[in-house]
C-alpha positions, 0 to 999 in steps of 0.5 A, spaced: 278 317 527 273 316 522 267 321 522 261 320 524 256 318 519 251 323 517 243 321 518 240 320 511 234 325 512 239 330 515 244 329 509 238 330 504 236 337 507 244 339 507 244 337 500 237 341 498 241 347 502 247 347 498 243 347 491 239 353 493 245 357 495 248 355 489 243 357 484 243 365 483 236 368 485 232 370 479 233 377 477 227 382 479 227 387 473 224 394 475 224 400 470 223 408 472 218 410 467 217 418 467 211 420 463 210 427 461 202 427 459 197 432 455 189 431 455 182 433 457 178 433 463 171 432 462 165 430 466 166 435 472 162 436 478 162 440 484 157 443 489 162 449 491 159 456 490 162 458 483 158 463 479 160 460 472 157 453 470 164 451 467 166 445 471 162 440 467 165 442 460 171 439 457 178 442 459 185 442 457 190 438 462 197 436 462 202 434 467 207 429 468 208 422 472 214 418 475 212 410 476 217 404 478 214 399 475 217 391 476 216 386 470 211 383 474 204 385 476 206 391 481 208 398 480 208 405 484 207 411 481 207 419 483 203 423 479 202 431 478 196 434 474 194 441 472 187 443 469 187 451 468 180 454 467 177 449 471 171 453 473 170 458 468 165 458 462 167 458 454 164 464 452 169 470 455 163 475 454 159 472 459 165 469 464 164 471 471 170 467 474 176 471 472 182 465 474 181 458 476 185 451 476 184 444 479 191 441 481 192 434 483 198 430 486 198 424 488 201 417 490 198 410 486 199 403 486 199 400 479 197 393 477 199 391 471 199 385 466 206 381 467 211 383 462 212 375 461 205 375 457 205 382 454 213 382 452 214 389 448 206 390 446 201 394 449 201 393 457 194 394 460 194 397 467 189 399 473 191 405 477 189 407 484 191 411 490 190 418 494 193 424 494 192 432 494 186 435 490 187 443 490 181 447 487 182 455 486 177 460 483 176 467 483 170 471 480 169 478 478 166 480 484 171 477 489 165 475 494 165 467 494 172 465 492 174 457 492 180 455 496 180 448 497 185 443 499 182 436 499 184 429 500 182 426 493 181 418 490 184 416 484 182 410 480 183 408 473 187 404 468 190 404 461 196 401 457 203 402 456 207 401 449 214 401 448 216 403 441 224 403 443 228 400 449 228 407 452 221 410 449 214 409 449 207 411 449 201 411 455 194 412 454 191 413 460 183 414 463 182 416 471 177 418 475 179 424 480 174 425 486 175 429 493 173 424 499 174 429 504 171 437 506 165 440 507 159 440 501 158 447 498 151 450 498 150 447 491 150 440 495 145 435 491 144 428 492 149 424 488 153 430 486 160 430 488 164 436 492 169 436 486 170 430 481 172 429 474 175 424 469 181 425 465 183 422 459 190 423 457 196 420 452 204 421 454 211 419 452 214 415 456 222 415 457 224 409 461 230 408 465 
């Protein structure tokens, strides 16, 4: 018995479906980027009661980031940063704060220029996310310690440049700001509870 003839419209749909199955999907490449970094924290401000005026001074900062970057627009990142002596003044002879630090741990969304455009040249990106912003300070009197765990907002950007298949560099500028918690006794209009800028450079290991 002859097979019934398939309608022409249905036949075209079946042919298109077979072609779609036969064509392999485009590879969605993604790389793990591990980046230890070092830099400076600057332009800091706070409303917390700290007896030194060190928050606004330039400080050494360091940390590391782990990012999963696609070859398209999007990536995600987890980042840790540490700034020792954040609240301390520069002159040890007049220093009242004995020890202090600001530590950050956050998760960020990364929006980068696709590799199809940049190839292996510098790849600019924007970054933003939320995380923990932890501030600690102990003064010589022991009367007004700072112990704060706050939700922090991160916004910034930078550029990635690969110098080989497995290694590269990252240049980065970010603003980190506390967005929760109560203002301290030094609160003034336009002054953040705790915020600072961070400029850093890092070595990328790509996997």
